[in-house]
SETORDO-166533 format. One record per atom (N, C-alpha, C): x, y, z; residue number from 1; atom name. Coordinates in steps of 0.02 Angstrom, whole numbers. Example, Ala and Ser with C-alpha at 12.3 -4.5 7.8 and 13.67 -1.06 7.14 Angstrom:
node xx:660, yy:-284, zz:390, num:1, atomo:N
node xx:615, yy:-225, zz:390, num:1, atomo:CA
node xx:660, yy:-165, zz:390, num:1, atomo:C
node xx:642, yy:-112, zz:354, num:2, atomo:N
node xx:684, yy:-53, zz:357, num:2, atomo:CA
node xx:645, yy:2, zz:394, num:2, atomo:C
END
This chain:
node xx:46, yy:-46, zz:-13, num:1, atomo:N
node xx:4, yy:-12, zz:32, num:1, atomo:CA
node xx:54, yy:48, zz:-2, num:1, atomo:C
node xx:114, yy:52, zz:44, num:2, atomo:N
node xx:162, yy:109, zz:46, num:2, atomo:CA
node xx:174, yy:122, zz:-7, num:2, atomo:C
node xx:196, yy:94, zz:-51, num:3, atomo:N
node xx:215, yy:63, zz:-125, num:3, atomo:CA
node xx:173, yy:116, zz:-171, num:3, atomo:C
node xx:108, yy:130, zz:-168, num:4, atomo:N
node xx:75, yy:141, zz:-220, num:4, atomo:CA
node xx:41, yy:220, zz:-201, num:4, atomo:C
node xx:81, yy:227, zz:-149, num:5, atomo:N
node xx:67, yy:316, zz:-100, num:5, atomo:CA
node xx:137, yy:357, zz:-130, num:5, atomo:C
node xx:163, yy:329, zz:-137, num:6, atomo:N
node xx:251, yy:342, zz:-132, num:6, atomo:CA
node xx:265, yy:340, zz:-228, num:6, atomo:C
node xx:216, yy:312, zz:-248, num:7, atomo:N
node xx:192, yy:291, zz:-325, num:7, atomo:CA
node xx:183, yy:340, zz:-355, num:7, atomo:C
node xx:97, yy:366, zz:-338, num:8, atomo:N
node xx:67, yy:423, zz:-341, num:8, atomo:CA
node xx:126, yy:495, zz:-311, num:8, atomo:C
node xx:128, yy:478, zz:-269, num:9, atomo:N
node xx:144, yy:543, zz:-244, num:9, atomo:CA
node xx:222, yy:579, zz:-303, num:9, atomo:C
node xx:283, yy:514, zz:-329, num:10, atomo:N
node xx:329, yy:502, zz:-381, num:10, atomo:CA
node xx:292, yy:531, zz:-448, num:10, atomo:C
node xx:226, yy:511, zz:-475, num:11, atomo:N
node xx:208, yy:545, zz:-514, num:11, atomo:CA
node xx:180, yy:589, zz:-525, num:11, atomo:C
node xx:170, yy:651, zz:-474, num:12, atomo:N
node xx:128, yy:701, zz:-456, num:12, atomo:CA
node xx:175, yy:752, zz:-478, num:12, atomo:C
node xx:205, yy:726, zz:-408, num:13, atomo:N
node xx:309, yy:755, zz:-433, num:13, atomo:CA
node xx:326, yy:775, zz:-519, num:13, atomo:C
node xx:316, yy:711, zz:-557, num:14, atomo:N
node xx:350, yy:729, zz:-605, num:14, atomo:CA
node xx:307, yy:757, zz:-658, num:14, atomo:C
node xx:250, yy:766, zz:-627, num:15, atomo:N
node xx:182, yy:817, zz:-669, num:15, atomo:CA
node xx:192, yy:854, zz:-664, num:15, atomo:C
node xx:204, yy:874, zz:-602, num:16, atomo:N
node xx:204, yy:941, zz:-594, num:16, atomo:CA
node xx:278, yy:982, zz:-630, num:16, atomo:C
node xx:330, yy:965, zz:-614, num:17, atomo:N
node xx:397, yy:969, zz:-651, num:17, atomo:CA
node xx:375, yy:974, zz:-721, num:17, atomo:C
node xx:348, yy:954, zz:-754, num:18, atomo:N
node xx:340, yy:924, zz:-841, num:18, atomo:CA
node xx:279, yy:1003, zz:-870, num:18, atomo:C
node xx:236, yy:1049, zz:-814, num:19, atomo:N
node xx:223, yy:1084, zz:-818, num:19, atomo:CA
node xx:227, yy:1137, zz:-830, num:19, atomo:C
node xx:220, yy:1168, zz:-881, num:20, atomo:N
node xx:290, yy:1233, zz:-922, num:20, atomo:CA
node xx:270, yy:1298, zz:-891, num:20, atomo:C
node xx:312, yy:1342, zz:-872, num:21, atomo:N
node xx:290, yy:1409, zz:-842, num:21, atomo:CA
node xx:259, yy:1419, zz:-855, num:21, atomo:C
node xx:228, yy:1499, zz:-819, num:22, atomo:N
node xx:174, yy:1533, zz:-859, num:22, atomo:CA
node xx:185, yy:1607, zz:-850, num:22, atomo:C
node xx:185, yy:1641, zz:-895, num:23, atomo:N
node xx:191, yy:1739, zz:-868, num:23, atomo:CA
node xx:155, yy:1746, zz:-814, num:23, atomo:C
node xx:194, yy:1757, zz:-801, num:24, atomo:N
node xx:141, yy:1817, zz:-722, num:24, atomo:CA
node xx:133, yy:1866, zz:-788, num:24, atomo:C
node xx:149, yy:1891, zz:-814, num:25, atomo:N
node xx:136, yy:1970, zz:-838, num:25, atomo:CA
node xx:79, yy:1960, zz:-847, num:25, atomo:C
node xx:27, yy:1908, zz:-901, num:26, atomo:N
node xx:-43, yy:1939, zz:-908, num:26, atomo:CA
node xx:-51, yy:1922, zz:-984, num:26, atomo:C
node xx:-96, yy:1897, zz:-996, num:27, atomo:N
node xx:-99, yy:1896, zz:-1062, num:27, atomo:CA
node xx:-109, yy:1969, zz:-1104, num:27, atomo:C
node xx:-110, yy:1964, zz:-1143, num:28, atomo:N
node xx:-128, yy:2021, zz:-1185, num:28, atomo:CA
node xx:-190, yy:2038, zz:-1256, num:28, atomo:C
node xx:-212, yy:2087, zz:-1221, num:29, atomo:N
node xx:-301, yy:2083, zz:-1270, num:29, atomo:CA
node xx:-309, yy:2124, zz:-1321, num:29, atomo:C
node xx:-259, yy:2156, zz:-1324, num:30, atomo:N
node xx:-262, yy:2228, zz:-1388, num:30, atomo:CA
node xx:-253, yy:2173, zz:-1446, num:30, atomo:C
node xx:-255, yy:2219, zz:-1504, num:31, atomo:N
node xx:-280, yy:2216, zz:-1577, num:31, atomo:CA
node xx:-211, yy:2230, zz:-1573, num:31, atomo:C
node xx:-163, yy:2168, zz:-1641, num:32, atomo:N
node xx:-99, yy:2179, zz:-1620, num:32, atomo:CA
node xx:-40, yy:2248, zz:-1683, num:32, atomo:C
node xx:-126, yy:2251, zz:-1705, num:33, atomo:N
node xx:-111, yy:2341, zz:-1752, num:33, atomo:CA
node xx:-124, yy:2389, zz:-1703, num:33, atomo:C
node xx:-124, yy:2457, zz:-1665, num:34, atomo:N
node xx:-169, yy:2466, zz:-1660, num:34, atomo:CA
node xx:-125, yy:2556, zz:-1639, num:34, atomo:C
node xx:-185, yy:2629, zz:-1606, num:35, atomo:N
node xx:-158, yy:2694, zz:-1606, num:35, atomo:CA
node xx:-145, yy:2671, zz:-1530, num:35, atomo:C
node xx:-100, yy:2722, zz:-1476, num:36, atomo:N
node xx:-94, yy:2726, zz:-1436, num:36, atomo:CA
node xx:-103, yy:2817, zz:-1413, num:36, atomo:C
node xx:-195, yy:2810, zz:-1412, num:37, atomo:N
node xx:-220, yy:2878, zz:-1407, num:37, atomo:CA
node xx:-245, yy:2884, zz:-1331, num:37, atomo:C
node xx:-259, yy:2959, zz:-1322, num:38, atomo:N
node xx:-296, yy:2964, zz:-1245, num:38, atomo:CA
node xx:-373, yy:3012, zz:-1256, num:38, atomo:C
node xx:-392, yy:3046, zz:-1206, num:39, atomo:N
node xx:-485, yy:3046, zz:-1213, num:39, atomo:CA
node xx:-451, yy:3100, zz:-1269, num:39, atomo:C
node xx:-408, yy:3151, zz:-1276, num:40, atomo:N
node xx:-429, yy:3226, zz:-1317, num:40, atomo:CA
node xx:-406, yy:3207, zz:-1377, num:40, atomo:C
node xx:-358, yy:3159, zz:-1405, num:41, atomo:N
node xx:-374, yy:3145, zz:-1475, num:41, atomo:CA
node xx:-401, yy:3039, zz:-1509, num:41, atomo:C
node xx:-413, yy:3012, zz:-1439, num:42, atomo:N
node xx:-434, yy:2958, zz:-1461, num:42, atomo:CA
node xx:-496, yy:2962, zz:-1539, num:42, atomo:C
node xx:-557, yy:3017, zz:-1527, num:43, atomo:N
node xx:-604, yy:3014, zz:-1565, num:43, atomo:CA
node xx:-578, yy:3029, zz:-1636, num:43, atomo:C
node xx:-532, yy:3080, zz:-1607, num:44, atomo:N
node xx:-490, yy:3097, zz:-1686, num:44, atomo:CA
node xx:-458, yy:3057, zz:-1743, num:44, atomo:C
node xx:-435, yy:3009, zz:-1693, num:45, atomo:N
node xx:-392, yy:2960, zz:-1737, num:45, atomo:CA
node xx:-417, yy:2906, zz:-1772, num:45, atomo:C
node xx:-508, yy:2884, zz:-1718, num:46, atomo:N
node xx:-541, yy:2828, zz:-1754, num:46, atomo:CA
node xx:-575, yy:2853, zz:-1808, num:46, atomo:C
node xx:-593, yy:2894, zz:-1792, num:47, atomo:N
node xx:-625, yy:2939, zz:-1857, num:47, atomo:CA
node xx:-587, yy:2936, zz:-1942, num:47, atomo:C
node xx:-520, yy:2974, zz:-1928, num:48, atomo:N
node xx:-481, yy:2941, zz:-1989, num:48, atomo:CA
node xx:-441, yy:2913, zz:-2000, num:48, atomo:C
node xx:-433, yy:2850, zz:-1951, num:49, atomo:N
node xx:-419, yy:2770, zz:-1997, num:49, atomo:CA
node xx:-515, yy:2746, zz:-2006, num:49, atomo:C
node xx:-577, yy:2753, zz:-1967, num:50, atomo:N
node xx:-593, yy:2746, zz:-2027, num:50, atomo:CA
node xx:-627, yy:2752, zz:-2098, num:50, atomo:C
node xx:-630, yy:2828, zz:-2074, num:51, atomo:N
node xx:-609, yy:2843, zz:-2162, num:51, atomo:CA
node xx:-574, yy:2822, zz:-2220, num:51, atomo:C
node xx:-518, yy:2803, zz:-2178, num:52, atomo:N
node xx:-474, yy:2791, zz:-2228, num:52, atomo:CA
node xx:-496, yy:2700, zz:-2232, num:52, atomo:C
node xx:-517, yy:2670, zz:-2210, num:53, atomo:N
node xx:-521, yy:2598, zz:-2221, num:53, atomo:CA
node xx:-488, yy:2582, zz:-2160, num:53, atomo:C
node xx:-444, yy:2579, zz:-2150, num:54, atomo:N
node xx:-409, yy:2548, zz:-2125, num:54, atomo:CA
node xx:-408, yy:2467, zz:-2066, num:54, atomo:C
node xx:-376, yy:2441, zz:-2040, num:55, atomo:N
node xx:-395, yy:2383, zz:-1974, num:55, atomo:CA
node xx:-331, yy:2407, zz:-1929, num:55, atomo:C
node xx:-354, yy:2469, zz:-1907, num:56, atomo:N
node xx:-299, yy:2467, zz:-1858, num:56, atomo:CA
node xx:-362, yy:2506, zz:-1787, num:56, atomo:C
node xx:-359, yy:2483, zz:-1729, num:57, atomo:N
node xx:-380, yy:2482, zz:-1699, num:57, atomo:CA
node xx:-338, yy:2541, zz:-1624, num:57, atomo:C
node xx:-412, yy:2585, zz:-1619, num:58, atomo:N
node xx:-379, yy:2631, zz:-1581, num:58, atomo:CA
node xx:-384, yy:2612, zz:-1494, num:58, atomo:C
node xx:-344, yy:2635, zz:-1437, num:59, atomo:N
node xx:-353, yy:2624, zz:-1358, num:59, atomo:CA
node xx:-343, yy:2693, zz:-1344, num:59, atomo:C
node xx:-351, yy:2696, zz:-1320, num:60, atomo:N
node xx:-352, yy:2761, zz:-1276, num:60, atomo:CA
node xx:-350, yy:2743, zz:-1201, num:60, atomo:C
node xx:-281, yy:2764, zz:-1172, num:61, atomo:N
node xx:-244, yy:2740, zz:-1110, num:61, atomo:CA
node xx:-270, yy:2836, zz:-1067, num:61, atomo:C
node xx:-236, yy:2816, zz:-1011, num:62, atomo:N
node xx:-286, yy:2847, zz:-953, num:62, atomo:CA
node xx:-184, yy:2861, zz:-910, num:62, atomo:C
node xx:-135, yy:2829, zz:-939, num:63, atomo:N
node xx:-92, yy:2840, zz:-877, num:63, atomo:CA
node xx:-28, yy:2805, zz:-910, num:63, atomo:C
node xx:28, yy:2828, zz:-909, num:64, atomo:N
node xx:114, yy:2809, zz:-937, num:64, atomo:CA
node xx:146, yy:2764, zz:-913, num:64, atomo:C
node xx:72, yy:2722, zz:-870, num:65, atomo:N
node xx:116, yy:2652, zz:-818, num:65, atomo:CA
node xx:92, yy:2587, zz:-883, num:65, atomo:C
node xx:5, yy:2619, zz:-901, num:66, atomo:N
node xx:-18, yy:2592, zz:-944, num:66, atomo:CA
node xx:2, yy:2584, zz:-1022, num:66, atomo:C
node xx:17, yy:2648, zz:-1042, num:67, atomo:N
node xx:79, yy:2641, zz:-1121, num:67, atomo:CA
node xx:127, yy:2584, zz:-1092, num:67, atomo:C
node xx:177, yy:2611, zz:-1016, num:68, atomo:N
node xx:223, yy:2563, zz:-1024, num:68, atomo:CA
node xx:204, yy:2458, zz:-1003, num:68, atomo:C
node xx:146, yy:2485, zz:-997, num:69, atomo:N
node xx:135, yy:2419, zz:-1000, num:69, atomo:CA
node xx:117, yy:2394, zz:-1076, num:69, atomo:C
node xx:100, yy:2410, zz:-1119, num:70, atomo:N
node xx:65, yy:2390, zz:-1161, num:70, atomo:CA
node xx:148, yy:2392, zz:-1215, num:70, atomo:C
node xx:181, yy:2426, zz:-1216, num:71, atomo:N
node xx:252, yy:2418, zz:-1243, num:71, atomo:CA
node xx:316, yy:2365, zz:-1253, num:71, atomo:C
node xx:289, yy:2351, zz:-1179, num:72, atomo:N
node xx:318, yy:2268, zz:-1151, num:72, atomo:CA
node xx:297, yy:2224, zz:-1205, num:72, atomo:C
node xx:201, yy:2248, zz:-1202, num:73, atomo:N
node xx:202, yy:2169, zz:-1235, num:73, atomo:CA
node xx:208, yy:2177, zz:-1307, num:73, atomo:C
node xx:219, yy:2238, zz:-1332, num:74, atomo:N
node xx:242, yy:2235, zz:-1389, num:74, atomo:CA
node xx:308, yy:2220, zz:-1383, num:74, atomo:C
node xx:346, yy:2214, zz:-1361, num:75, atomo:N
node xx:424, yy:2166, zz:-1356, num:75, atomo:CA
node xx:409, yy:2116, zz:-1349, num:75, atomo:C
node xx:365, yy:2063, zz:-1343, num:76, atomo:N
node xx:364, yy:1982, zz:-1334, num:76, atomo:CA
node xx:299, yy:1975, zz:-1389, num:76, atomo:C
node xx:280, yy:2009, zz:-1411, num:77, atomo:N
node xx:226, yy:2007, zz:-1483, num:77, atomo:CA
node xx:275, yy:2026, zz:-1515, num:77, atomo:C
node xx:307, yy:1992, zz:-1584, num:78, atomo:N
node xx:334, yy:2002, zz:-1639, num:78, atomo:CA
node xx:303, yy:2047, zz:-1709, num:78, atomo:C
node xx:237, yy:2028, zz:-1689, num:79, atomo:N
node xx:173, yy:2056, zz:-1752, num:79, atomo:CA
node xx:147, yy:2097, zz:-1700, num:79, atomo:C
node xx:149, yy:2132, zz:-1658, num:80, atomo:N
node xx:112, yy:2204, zz:-1636, num:80, atomo:CA
node xx:153, yy:2261, zz:-1659, num:80, atomo:C
node xx:117, yy:2309, zz:-1700, num:81, atomo:N
node xx:123, yy:2358, zz:-1720, num:81, atomo:CA
node xx:97, yy:2413, zz:-1679, num:81, atomo:C
node xx:143, yy:2492, zz:-1644, num:82, atomo:N
node xx:83, yy:2540, zz:-1614, num:82, atomo:CA
node xx:116, yy:2597, zz:-1651, num:82, atomo:C
node xx:38, yy:2638, zz:-1665, num:83, atomo:N
node xx:80, yy:2704, zz:-1685, num:83, atomo:CA
node xx:44, yy:2770, zz:-1619, num:83, atomo:C
node xx:83, yy:2813, zz:-1568, num:84, atomo:N
node xx:88, yy:2841, zz:-1509, num:84, atomo:CA
node xx:77, yy:2909, zz:-1532, num:84, atomo:C
node xx:-12, yy:2930, zz:-1541, num:85, atomo:N
node xx:-10, yy:2980, zz:-1522, num:85, atomo:CA
node xx:-33, yy:3029, zz:-1485, num:85, atomo:C
node xx:6, yy:3008, zz:-1405, num:86, atomo:N
node xx:-18, yy:3019, zz:-1356, num:86, atomo:CA
node xx:57, yy:2973, zz:-1312, num:86, atomo:C
node xx:26, yy:3023, zz:-1284, num:87, atomo:N
node xx:126, yy:2989, zz:-1237, num:87, atomo:CA
node xx:159, yy:2991, zz:-1265, num:87, atomo:C
node xx:182, yy:3037, zz:-1330, num:88, atomo:N
node xx:268, yy:2993, zz:-1361, num:88, atomo:CA
node xx:318, yy:3024, zz:-1302, num:88, atomo:C
node xx:292, yy:3095, zz:-1260, num:89, atomo:N
node xx:400, yy:3066, zz:-1217, num:89, atomo:CA
node xx:408, yy:3007, zz:-1191, num:89, atomo:C
node xx:335, yy:2954, zz:-1167, num:90, atomo:N
node xx:322, yy:2899, zz:-1114, num:90, atomo:CA
node xx:369, yy:2857, zz:-1169, num:90, atomo:C
node xx:351, yy:2832, zz:-1251, num:91, atomo:N
node xx:343, yy:2803, zz:-1286, num:91, atomo:CA
node xx:430, yy:2804, zz:-1322, num:91, atomo:C
node xx:451, yy:2886, zz:-1334, num:92, atomo:N
node xx:495, yy:2906, zz:-1347, num:92, atomo:CA
node xx:553, yy:2857, zz:-1291, num:92, atomo:C
node xx:552, yy:2861, zz:-1224, num:93, atomo:N
node xx:592, yy:2860, zz:-1158, num:93, atomo:CA
node xx:609, yy:2773, zz:-1183, num:93, atomo:C
node xx:548, yy:2724, zz:-1210, num:94, atomo:N
node xx:529, yy:2678, zz:-1172, num:94, atomo:CA
node xx:591, yy:2650, zz:-1228, num:94, atomo:C
node xx:581, yy:2691, zz:-1298, num:95, atomo:N
node xx:610, yy:2687, zz:-1370, num:95, atomo:CA
node xx:697, yy:2679, zz:-1360, num:95, atomo:C
node xx:714, yy:2727, zz:-1302, num:96, atomo:N
node xx:799, yy:2729, zz:-1313, num:96, atomo:CA
node xx:814, yy:2661, zz:-1292, num:96, atomo:C
node xx:800, yy:2623, zz:-1255, num:97, atomo:N
node xx:797, yy:2573, zz:-1200, num:97, atomo:CA
node xx:797, yy:2519, zz:-1258, num:97, atomo:C
node xx:756, yy:2534, zz:-1287, num:98, atomo:N
node xx:732, yy:2445, zz:-1322, num:98, atomo:CA
node xx:732, yy:2475, zz:-1417, num:98, atomo:C
node xx:772, yy:2487, zz:-1419, num:99, atomo:N
node xx:802, yy:2482, zz:-1486, num:99, atomo:CA
node xx:745, yy:2425, zz:-1527, num:99, atomo:C
node xx:736, yy:2382, zz:-1526, num:100, atomo:N
node xx:724, yy:2312, zz:-1553, num:100, atomo:CA
node xx:675, yy:2339, zz:-1582, num:100, atomo:C
node xx:616, yy:2392, zz:-1559, num:101, atomo:N
node xx:539, yy:2416, zz:-1566, num:101, atomo:CA
node xx:525, yy:2441, zz:-1607, num:101, atomo:C
node xx:589, yy:2486, zz:-1621, num:102, atomo:N
node xx:600, yy:2553, zz:-1672, num:102, atomo:CA
node xx:544, yy:2560, zz:-1745, num:102, atomo:C
node xx:565, yy:2490, zz:-1775, num:103, atomo:N
node xx:553, yy:2487, zz:-1823, num:103, atomo:CA
node xx:476, yy:2455, zz:-1826, num:103, atomo:C
node xx:432, yy:2449, zz:-1773, num:104, atomo:N
node xx:372, yy:2432, zz:-1773, num:104, atomo:CA
node xx:321, yy:2464, zz:-1697, num:104, atomo:C
node xx:355, yy:2527, zz:-1694, num:105, atomo:N
node xx:328, yy:2566, zz:-1658, num:105, atomo:CA
node xx:345, yy:2657, zz:-1677, num:105, atomo:C
node xx:283, yy:2699, zz:-1707, num:106, atomo:N
node xx:298, yy:2754, zz:-1742, num:106, atomo:CA
node xx:269, yy:2812, zz:-1705, num:106, atomo:C
node xx:287, yy:2854, zz:-1680, num:107, atomo:N
node xx:274, yy:2921, zz:-1619, num:107, atomo:CA
node xx:274, yy:2938, zz:-1680, num:107, atomo:C
node xx:190, yy:2979, zz:-1669, num:108, atomo:N
node xx:159, yy:3037, zz:-1733, num:108, atomo:CA
node xx:105, yy:3101, zz:-1684, num:108, atomo:C
node xx:141, yy:3160, zz:-1716, num:109, atomo:N
node xx:79, yy:3199, zz:-1684, num:109, atomo:CA
node xx:20, yy:3189, zz:-1680, num:109, atomo:C
node xx:-34, yy:3210, zz:-1670, num:110, atomo:N
node xx:-113, yy:3206, zz:-1657, num:110, atomo:CA
node xx:-120, yy:3243, zz:-1697, num:110, atomo:C
node xx:-125, yy:3277, zz:-1772, num:111, atomo:N
node xx:-159, yy:3321, zz:-1825, num:111, atomo:CA
node xx:-169, yy:3277, zz:-1883, num:111, atomo:C
node xx:-191, yy:3287, zz:-1895, num:112, atomo:N
node xx:-255, yy:3249, zz:-1936, num:112, atomo:CA
node xx:-195, yy:3211, zz:-2007, num:112, atomo:C
node xx:-142, yy:3288, zz:-2033, num:113, atomo:N
node xx:-110, yy:3268, zz:-2097, num:113, atomo:CA
node xx:-64, yy:3210, zz:-2052, num:113, atomo:C
node xx:-27, yy:3194, zz:-1991, num:114, atomo:N
node xx:15, yy:3152, zz:-1975, num:114, atomo:CA
node xx:-7, yy:3131, zz:-1980, num:114, atomo:C
node xx:-66, yy:3100, zz:-1925, num:115, atomo:N
node xx:-89, yy:3054, zz:-1911, num:115, atomo:CA
node xx:-128, yy:2994, zz:-1982, num:115, atomo:C
node xx:-144, yy:2997, zz:-2019, num:116, atomo:N
node xx:-145, yy:2979, zz:-2063, num:116, atomo:CA
node xx:-95, yy:2938, zz:-2109, num:116, atomo:C
node xx:-41, yy:2999, zz:-2125, num:117, atomo:N
node xx:8, yy:2980, zz:-2144, num:117, atomo:CA
node xx:45, yy:2903, zz:-2106, num:117, atomo:C
node xx:62, yy:2954, zz:-2046, num:118, atomo:N
node xx:68, yy:2859, zz:-2021, num:118, atomo:CA
node xx:29, yy:2819, zz:-2021, num:118, atomo:C
node xx:-34, yy:2846, zz:-2029, num:119, atomo:N
node xx:-96, yy:2737, zz:-2005, num:119, atomo:CA
node xx:-65, yy:2754, zz:-2054, num:119, atomo:C
node xx:-16, yy:2740, zz:-2144, num:120, atomo:N
node xx:-26, yy:2720, zz:-2171, num:120, atomo:CA
node xx:38, yy:2657, zz:-2163, num:120, atomo:C
node xx:79, yy:2714, zz:-2156, num:121, atomo:N
node xx:165, yy:2682, zz:-2132, num:121, atomo:CA
node xx:163, yy:2592, zz:-2089, num:121, atomo:C
node xx:118, yy:2642, zz:-2045, num:122, atomo:N
node xx:89, yy:2560, zz:-1983, num:122, atomo:CA
node xx:68, yy:2513, zz:-2019, num:122, atomo:C
node xx:24, yy:2534, zz:-2085, num:123, atomo:N
node xx:4, yy:2469, zz:-2082, num:123, atomo:CA
node xx:21, yy:2433, zz:-2134, num:123, atomo:C
node xx:81, yy:2464, zz:-2197, num:124, atomo:N
node xx:125, yy:2450, zz:-2245, num:124, atomo:CA
node xx:195, yy:2407, zz:-2192, num:124, atomo:C
node xx:199, yy:2394, zz:-2132, num:125, atomo:N
node xx:263, yy:2395, zz:-2085, num:125, atomo:CA
node xx:257, yy:2298, zz:-2067, num:125, atomo:C
node xx:301, yy:2281, zz:-2115, num:126, atomo:N
node xx:300, yy:2180, zz:-2112, num:126, atomo:CA
node xx:336, yy:2166, zz:-2071, num:126, atomo:C
node xx:308, yy:2118, zz:-2009, num:127, atomo:N
node xx:302, yy:2121, zz:-1959, num:127, atomo:CA
node xx:314, yy:2041, zz:-1943, num:127, atomo:C
node xx:353, yy:2007, zz:-2032, num:128, atomo:N
node xx:358, yy:1956, zz:-2035, num:128, atomo:CA
node xx:298, yy:1889, zz:-1979, num:128, atomo:C
node xx:239, yy:1878, zz:-2023, num:129, atomo:N
node xx:196, yy:1829, zz:-1986, num:129, atomo:CA
node xx:207, yy:1748, zz:-2016, num:129, atomo:C
node xx:247, yy:1766, zz:-2073, num:130, atomo:N
node xx:269, yy:1692, zz:-2089, num:130, atomo:CA
node xx:287, yy:1666, zz:-2051, num:130, atomo:C
node xx:338, yy:1660, zz:-1976, num:131, atomo:N
node xx:387, yy:1647, zz:-1925, num:131, atomo:CA
node xx:328, yy:1609, zz:-1886, num:131, atomo:C
node xx:287, yy:1622, zz:-1884, num:132, atomo:N
node xx:231, yy:1612, zz:-1814, num:132, atomo:CA
node xx:200, yy:1534, zz:-1818, num:132, atomo:C
node xx:192, yy:1524, zz:-1873, num:133, atomo:N
node xx:161, yy:1421, zz:-1880, num:133, atomo:CA
node xx:211, yy:1381, zz:-1881, num:133, atomo:C
node xx:288, yy:1380, zz:-1863, num:134, atomo:N
node xx:322, yy:1325, zz:-1852, num:134, atomo:CA
node xx:301, yy:1273, zz:-1822, num:134, atomo:C
node xx:277, yy:1225, zz:-1804, num:135, atomo:N
node xx:278, yy:1197, zz:-1733, num:135, atomo:CA
node xx:315, yy:1132, zz:-1775, num:135, atomo:C
node xx:367, yy:1133, zz:-1782, num:136, atomo:N
node xx:402, yy:1054, zz:-1820, num:136, atomo:CA
node xx:433, yy:1070, zz:-1762, num:136, atomo:C
node xx:503, yy:1087, zz:-1734, num:137, atomo:N
node xx:515, yy:1090, zz:-1701, num:137, atomo:CA
node xx:523, yy:1087, zz:-1599, num:137, atomo:C
node xx:465, yy:1114, zz:-1580, num:138, atomo:N
node xx:432, yy:1084, zz:-1531, num:138, atomo:CA
node xx:386, yy:1021, zz:-1527, num:138, atomo:C
node xx:372, yy:987, zz:-1581, num:139, atomo:N
node xx:323, yy:932, zz:-1608, num:139, atomo:CA
node xx:400, yy:889, zz:-1612, num:139, atomo:C
node xx:428, yy:904, zz:-1640, num:140, atomo:N
node xx:482, yy:822, zz:-1645, num:140, atomo:CA
node xx:557, yy:814, zz:-1555, num:140, atomo:C
node xx:530, yy:889, zz:-1545, num:141, atomo:N
node xx:583, yy:901, zz:-1477, num:141, atomo:CA
node xx:530, yy:847, zz:-1403, num:141, atomo:C
node xx:463, yy:842, zz:-1419, num:142, atomo:N
node xx:397, yy:859, zz:-1357, num:142, atomo:CA
node xx:409, yy:763, zz:-1380, num:142, atomo:C
node xx:414, yy:741, zz:-1439, num:143, atomo:N
node xx:410, yy:692, zz:-1514, num:143, atomo:CA
node xx:466, yy:616, zz:-1449, num:143, atomo:C
node xx:517, yy:664, zz:-1413, num:144, atomo:N
node xx:568, yy:615, zz:-1419, num:144, atomo:CA
node xx:589, yy:619, zz:-1337, num:144, atomo:C
node xx:570, yy:670, zz:-1293, num:145, atomo:N
node xx:565, yy:675, zz:-1238, num:145, atomo:CA
node xx:510, yy:629, zz:-1214, num:145, atomo:C
node xx:449, yy:620, zz:-1270, num:146, atomo:N
node xx:415, yy:565, zz:-1255, num:146, atomo:CA
node xx:392, yy:514, zz:-1234, num:146, atomo:C
node xx:469, yy:506, zz:-1293, num:147, atomo:N
node xx:493, yy:469, zz:-1295, num:147, atomo:CA
node xx:539, yy:411, zz:-1249, num:147, atomo:C
node xx:594, yy:457, zz:-1231, num:148, atomo:N
node xx:601, yy:440, zz:-1188, num:148, atomo:CA
node xx:595, yy:431, zz:-1131, num:148, atomo:C
node xx:568, yy:447, zz:-1071, num:149, atomo:N
node xx:524, yy:487, zz:-1017, num:149, atomo:CA
node xx:496, yy:408, zz:-1037, num:149, atomo:C
node xx:453, yy:375, zz:-1082, num:150, atomo:N
node xx:409, yy:318, zz:-1099, num:150, atomo:CA
node xx:431, yy:259, zz:-1096, num:150, atomo:C
node xx:506, yy:257, zz:-1121, num:151, atomo:N
node xx:566, yy:202, zz:-1123, num:151, atomo:CA
node xx:569, yy:190, zz:-1068, num:151, atomo:C
node xx:594, yy:245, zz:-1010, num:152, atomo:N
node xx:625, yy:248, zz:-983, num:152, atomo:CA
node xx:560, yy:197, zz:-912, num:152, atomo:C
node xx:522, yy:202, zz:-913, num:153, atomo:N
node xx:444, yy:209, zz:-843, num:153, atomo:CA
node xx:415, yy:113, zz:-892, num:153, atomo:C
node xx:458, yy:129, zz:-945, num:154, atomo:N
node xx:412, yy:59, zz:-958, num:154, atomo:CA
node xx:501, yy:-22, zz:-933, num:154, atomo:C
node xx:548, yy:9, zz:-921, num:155, atomo:N
node xx:625, yy:-19, zz:-924, num:155, atomo:CA
node xx:595, yy:-19, zz:-848, num:155, atomo:C
node xx:608, yy:2, zz:-802, num:156, atomo:N
node xx:578, yy:26, zz:-744, num:156, atomo:CA
node xx:535, yy:-25, zz:-725, num:156, atomo:C
node xx:455, yy:-8, zz:-734, num:157, atomo:N
node xx:393, yy:-114, zz:-736, num:157, atomo:CA
node xx:420, yy:-125, zz:-763, num:157, atomo:C
node xx:441, yy:-149, zz:-801, num:158, atomo:N
node xx:450, yy:-206, zz:-805, num:158, atomo:CA
node xx:515, yy:-273, zz:-759, num:158, atomo:C
node xx:563, yy:-205, zz:-753, num:159, atomo:N
node xx:597, yy:-224, zz:-680, num:159, atomo:CA
node xx:567, yy:-241, zz:-606, num:159, atomo:C
node xx:530, yy:-198, zz:-624, num:160, atomo:N
node xx:488, yy:-221, zz:-566, num:160, atomo:CA
node xx:465, yy:-258, zz:-556, num:160, atomo:C
node xx:392, yy:-278, zz:-597, num:161, atomo:N
node xx:381, yy:-341, zz:-605, num:161, atomo:CA
node xx:422, yy:-391, zz:-611, num:161, atomo:C
node xx:477, yy:-405, zz:-627, num:162, atomo:N
node xx:519, yy:-461, zz:-612, num:162, atomo:CA
node xx:537, yy:-472, zz:-548, num:162, atomo:C
END
């Protein structure tokens, strides 16, 4: 009876150790192509991109911390493109420390001509979506690890029966 309990505890421990880690940063629920706006220029930006027929979402932010949080999501999501028409100083400061975002984050003034020209630039940015569908490597590694663990467990069970 104790061997069964120890076996279950060992199995539970192995399953616990095999669980992949989850980022505590949280899920990003915003669209990949977006405009960072505030209360004063959000409606203007939305009307401009709607009139142009562009598929860009406009998000109104209320603090610099929220903007920095969104930029952190952009650094982990290679498909995210951002046009910042508000909180330009915050975005510029963040871009100084994270130069890898400079090709996907555009800082713009909040007048009609700047928003429309930079929205066109934002949509034309190639984010390299072709690499997001590669699942071959994780599949092969998972199969190899599964076969190895299964082989070891099978050998251990067969020795235990004898």
